C-alpha positions as CSV (number, residue, x, y, z in Angstrom):
1,M,87.7,88.0,113.0
2,S,88.8,84.8,115.1
3,E,92.3,85.5,116.6
4,A,92.9,82.2,117.6
5,P,95.6,80.0,116.2
6,F,95.1,78.0,112.8
7,K,96.8,75.2,110.7
8,I,97.5,76.0,106.9
9,G,98.2,73.3,104.1
10,L,100.6,74.0,101.1
11,I,100.4,71.6,98.4
12,Q,103.1,70.8,95.7
13,L,102.1,68.1,93.4
14,P,103.5,67.3,90.0
15,T,100.8,68.2,87.1
16,G,100.4,65.9,84.3
17,A,98.4,66.3,81.0
18,D,94.7,64.9,82.3
19,K,93.5,66.7,84.1
20,A,90.9,65.2,85.7
21,S,93.7,63.2,87.7
22,T,95.4,65.9,88.5
23,I,92.3,66.9,89.7
24,R,91.7,64.1,91.8
25,A,95.0,64.4,92.9
26,H,95.1,67.6,94.3
27,E,91.8,66.5,96.1
28,E,93.2,63.7,97.9
29,A,96.0,65.9,98.7
30,I,94.0,68.4,100.4
31,R,91.9,65.5,102.4
32,D,95.3,64.6,103.6
33,A,96.2,67.9,104.7
34,A,92.7,68.1,106.2
35,S,93.0,64.8,107.9
36,R,96.4,66.5,109.8
37,G,94.4,69.5,110.7
38,A,94.7,72.0,108.2
39,Q,92.0,74.7,107.9
40,I,93.2,77.0,105.1
41,I,94.6,74.9,102.0
42,C,96.5,76.6,98.9
43,L,97.0,74.9,95.6
44,Q,100.2,75.9,93.3
45,E,99.6,78.6,90.6
46,L,97.7,77.0,87.5
47,F,97.3,73.8,89.5
48,D,95.1,71.9,87.2
49,A,96.9,71.9,83.7
50,P,100.5,71.8,83.2
51,Y,102.3,75.1,82.7
52,F,101.7,76.5,79.7
53,C,103.0,79.6,79.3
54,K,106.4,78.2,78.0
55,V,105.6,78.7,74.2
56,Q,102.3,81.1,72.8
57,E,99.9,78.9,71.0
58,A,96.3,80.4,70.5
59,D,94.7,77.1,71.0
60,R,96.4,77.0,74.9
61,F,93.4,79.9,75.8
62,D,91.1,76.6,75.9
63,L,92.3,75.5,79.0
64,A,90.7,78.5,80.9
65,E,87.2,78.4,82.0
66,P,85.2,80.8,84.2
67,I,84.8,81.8,87.8
68,P,82.4,80.2,89.2
69,G,83.0,77.2,86.4
70,P,83.7,73.2,86.9
71,T,87.0,73.3,88.5
72,V,86.1,75.8,91.1
73,D,82.6,74.2,91.8
74,R,83.9,71.1,92.5
75,M,86.4,72.1,94.8
76,A,83.6,74.7,96.8
77,G,81.9,70.8,97.5
78,V,85.3,69.5,98.7
79,A,85.7,72.6,100.7
80,R,82.2,72.3,102.0
81,E,82.5,68.5,102.8
82,L,85.5,69.1,104.4
83,G,84.9,72.1,106.7
84,V,88.3,73.7,105.2
85,V,89.0,76.9,103.1
86,I,90.6,76.3,99.8
87,I,92.7,79.0,97.4
88,V,91.9,77.0,93.8
89,P,94.2,79.1,91.5
90,I,93.1,78.6,87.7
91,F,93.2,80.1,84.2
92,E,90.1,82.2,84.5
93,K,88.0,83.0,81.1
94,R,86.5,86.2,82.2
95,A,85.3,86.9,78.8
96,P,86.0,85.9,74.9
97,G,88.9,87.0,74.8
98,L,89.7,88.0,77.8
99,Y,91.6,86.0,80.6
100,H,93.4,86.1,83.8
101,N,95.8,84.5,86.2
102,S,93.9,84.1,89.2
103,A,93.2,82.3,92.5
104,A,89.7,81.9,93.6
105,V,89.3,81.6,97.4
106,V,86.1,78.9,98.7
107,D,85.3,79.6,102.5
108,A,84.7,76.3,104.5
109,D,81.2,76.0,104.1
110,G,81.8,76.1,100.1
111,S,80.8,79.8,99.6
112,L,82.8,81.7,96.7
113,L,84.7,84.5,99.3
114,G,86.0,86.1,95.7
115,V,88.7,86.3,93.5
116,Y,92.4,87.6,93.1
117,R,93.2,88.4,89.9
118,K,97.5,88.7,89.4
119,M,98.5,92.0,89.2
120,H,102.1,91.9,88.1
121,I,102.6,89.6,84.7
122,P,106.1,88.1,83.6
123,D,107.5,87.9,80.3
124,D,110.7,85.8,79.9
125,P,111.8,82.8,77.9
126,L,109.5,79.8,79.2
127,Y,107.1,82.5,80.9
128,F,105.3,84.6,77.8
129,E,102.7,84.8,80.6
130,K,101.4,88.6,78.7
131,Y,100.7,86.6,75.8
132,Y,97.9,85.0,78.1
133,F,96.8,87.3,80.9
134,T,95.4,90.0,81.5
135,P,96.8,91.8,84.4
136,G,94.0,92.4,87.3
137,E,92.5,96.0,87.8
138,I,92.9,98.4,90.4
139,Y,90.4,100.6,92.3
140,Q,89.1,103.3,90.0
141,H,88.6,106.6,92.3
142,G,84.7,107.5,91.9
143,A,83.5,104.2,90.4
144,T,81.8,101.3,92.0
145,P,84.4,99.2,92.9
146,D,84.9,95.9,91.3
147,P,85.2,93.1,94.1
148,R,87.6,91.5,91.9
149,A,90.0,94.4,91.4
150,G,93.0,94.9,93.0
151,F,95.0,93.9,95.7
152,R,92.9,92.1,98.0
153,T,92.0,90.2,101.7
154,F,89.2,87.9,102.1
155,D,87.4,87.0,105.7
156,T,87.6,82.9,106.3
157,R,86.1,81.2,108.7
158,F,89.6,81.0,110.4
159,G,90.8,84.4,109.5
160,R,91.7,87.4,107.3
161,I,94.4,86.1,104.2
162,G,95.5,87.9,101.4
163,V,96.4,85.6,98.0
164,L,99.1,87.3,95.8
165,I,100.4,84.9,92.8
166,C,103.9,84.1,91.9
167,W,105.8,87.2,90.1
168,D,103.8,89.1,92.6
169,Q,105.8,87.9,95.8
170,W,108.5,89.9,94.1
171,F,107.5,92.9,94.7
172,P,107.3,94.7,98.1
173,E,104.5,96.9,97.4
174,A,102.3,94.1,96.7
175,A,103.0,92.2,100.1
176,R,103.1,95.7,102.1
177,I,99.5,97.1,100.5
178,T,98.0,93.3,101.1
179,A,99.4,93.2,104.4
180,L,97.6,96.5,105.4
181,M,94.6,95.4,104.3
182,G,94.6,93.3,107.3
183,A,96.3,89.9,106.1
184,R,97.3,87.1,108.7
185,V,99.0,85.4,106.1
186,L,100.6,86.0,102.6
187,F,99.7,83.0,100.4
188,Y,101.4,82.7,97.3
189,P,100.6,80.6,94.6
190,T,103.5,79.9,92.4
191,A,105.3,78.1,89.5
192,I,108.8,79.1,89.6
193,G,111.2,76.6,88.3
194,W,115.0,76.4,86.5
195,H,115.5,76.3,83.0
196,P,117.5,72.7,82.9
197,A,120.9,74.4,81.2
198,E,121.3,77.3,83.6
199,K,120.8,75.0,86.6
200,A,124.0,74.3,87.6
201,E,125.1,77.5,87.6
202,W,122.1,79.6,89.1
203,G,119.9,76.7,90.8
204,A,121.1,77.6,93.9
205,A,120.9,81.0,93.5
206,Q,117.8,81.3,92.1
207,A,116.6,79.6,94.7
208,D,118.0,81.2,97.4
209,A,116.6,84.4,96.2
210,W,112.9,83.3,95.8
211,R,113.3,82.2,99.4
212,T,115.1,85.5,100.5
213,I,112.3,87.9,99.1
214,Q,109.5,86.3,101.1
215,R,110.9,85.9,103.9
216,S,111.5,89.6,103.4
217,H,108.1,90.4,103.2
218,A,107.2,88.3,106.4
219,I,109.9,90.7,108.5
220,A,108.7,94.0,106.7
221,N,105.3,93.5,107.6
222,G,105.0,91.4,110.8
223,V,102.6,88.4,108.9
224,F,103.2,85.2,107.8
225,V,103.9,83.8,104.8
226,A,102.9,81.2,103.0
227,A,104.8,80.0,99.6
228,A,102.9,76.8,97.7
229,N,104.9,76.1,94.6
230,R,104.6,73.4,91.5
231,V,107.2,71.0,91.5
232,G,108.1,68.2,88.8
233,F,109.8,68.6,85.3
234,E,107.6,69.7,82.4
235,P,108.8,69.1,79.1
236,E,107.6,71.0,76.1
237,P,108.6,70.6,72.7
238,G,111.3,72.7,71.1
239,T,112.6,73.5,74.2
240,D,114.3,72.4,77.0
241,G,111.2,72.5,79.5
242,I,111.0,73.7,83.0
243,E,112.0,72.1,86.4
244,F,110.0,73.6,89.3
245,F,111.9,73.5,91.7
246,G,109.2,72.9,94.8
247,H,110.3,73.9,98.3
248,S,107.2,75.6,99.2
249,F,107.6,76.7,103.0
250,V,106.2,78.9,105.4
251,A,107.7,81.7,107.6
252,D,106.7,83.4,110.5
253,P,106.1,86.9,111.5
254,F,110.1,87.1,112.6
255,G,111.0,86.0,108.6
256,R,112.2,82.4,110.3
257,V,111.4,79.1,107.7
258,I,108.7,77.2,110.1
259,A,108.6,74.5,107.4
260,E,109.7,73.9,104.2
261,A,109.4,70.8,101.9
262,G,111.9,69.5,99.4
263,T,111.8,69.0,95.2
264,E,109.7,66.1,95.5
265,P,105.7,66.0,96.0
266,A,104.5,67.6,99.4
267,V,102.3,68.5,101.5
268,L,103.2,70.8,104.2
269,V,100.5,71.0,106.9
270,V,101.6,74.5,109.8
271,E,100.1,76.4,112.7
272,C,100.0,80.1,112.5
273,D,99.2,81.9,116.3
274,P,98.2,85.4,115.0
275,A,99.5,86.3,118.9
276,A,103.2,86.2,116.8
277,I,102.0,89.1,114.5
278,E,101.3,91.4,117.8
279,Y,104.6,90.0,119.5
280,T,106.7,90.5,116.7
281,R,105.0,94.2,115.1
282,R,105.4,95.6,118.8
283,N,109.3,94.3,119.4
284,W,109.4,95.4,115.2
285,P,107.3,98.6,114.9
286,F,107.4,99.1,110.9
287,L,104.0,99.7,110.9
288,R,104.5,103.0,113.3
289,D,107.1,104.4,112.1
290,R,106.0,104.9,108.5
291,R,106.7,107.8,106.6
292,V,103.3,107.8,104.9
293,D,103.9,111.8,104.0
294,A,107.2,111.4,102.4
295,Y,106.3,107.9,100.0
296,G,105.0,110.0,97.4
297,P,108.4,109.5,94.6
298,I,107.3,105.6,95.0
299,L,104.2,106.5,92.6
300,A,106.7,107.6,89.8
301,R,108.3,104.7,87.2
302,Y,111.7,105.9,87.8
303,G,113.5,109.0,89.2
304,A,112.2,112.4,90.0
């Protein structure tokens, strides 16, 4: 596995109702990132359609497609042409009536390295994801491992990465497990935003909490963290809609934010040097000092 520095790209764009034009816009952004040296490029959560979970409507299952399928295959062609890795988060149709919020990871030769299926599924006002998504499975002891189950890492041409999705970013267990599997970067494709009626009171604090929890994963695990968030207001009849706040960013293993976008469309390109992981972990040896013999209670839902 390469230990050379590599550049990552994060893309935050507004998403329109027309899927073809949305995909073209993201292709252009991928080309922009690649022209600036990005080697691993992450798109935002459910990038190819408006965020449809604001209401519960069965017809919206029609937005899903299989992996491999048309969108992932198209991005595989772009990855092969440009020689870049692309993280492609889409609404996956696994079988009739069985759907996931997933991210396909395409290597720089266009091959599909694998798929991560979102493990933590929220259910909140305008975020009715439990209606649409089945959570990713975990490995069952003694069973044949499912290559799309559980927390995962991917050995790309440029280094080992982990992918988690949106609500996963609030859970330290997900970050820890993925880091322990050798990820150099934790990528978080995301769709988080403000309810317009709450923005004045809670907006700044919400964005700060979102940034802080992910910076803490970088610090606690000594890894780079990269979050690619949606941007722009998306209406929904009968509701106030959601204003996705962007602020895509990259934090280094010390937790420092080394690049951050604002609330407008943006393409971030940032260099990550794996040597920073080694340096930080030598000085903050949290992995050395973990009491793995004492953590059994974490498996309980609550209490003793």
